[in-house]
C-alpha angles and dihedrals in degrees: 000000000000110000129146129187117190132180114188148118125272110251091207139350112299115263109229127191133168125231118241124248140060096307102040115194128205115242118192122193121191142153124231122206103216116192116234117235094213136024126211119231111280094011116129101183111101099179141037119228108219124191115225137183131195129189137206118344092002090055091049090049091052092048093050102043111022129078137169113300096021118131116240139183112216122186120187145095139291114252126188127198145151141219138178113250126217090271091058094251121135112240121198120210136197120189138164109237102214110215097168124034128184140168113262098199138036126262092256093057094059103023129271108305095158096234131156119224120214092340096299122113108230091229092058097053115107114246121232113270110251090195093060093054091194097104095246126118122234112240108231120236116266096028093105092095091058096052115097091221139038 
């Protein structure tokens, strides 16, 4: 199984290009700075900088809603490849192909960007019940039809 889950901040605005041809496809390249959980003795680096690529609708989503410094969740797979550069040298690549991309923090944490997360408008989400005190949200009546399971 080849599955990667990353949570990190964009090091710069995503670079988006479109493939040539009749059915052009968006291709977004970006780098995530992912904090390390542990540090070895004498090591000063606190994050890994991981190159990612997204295609199609995911690339368009990244282009429209994500900017430098924003926190992102990227789920995908590692893909290796190689090419010969203009100097005739073989270059090996390793990228995370991001197949699912989500926001990793709320609007208020990064400023108001007006996004929707997972198809729900933030304003329409039920707030946790303070009266219950158990940390769970009450599911409002009539939402059963919208749930993907019963």
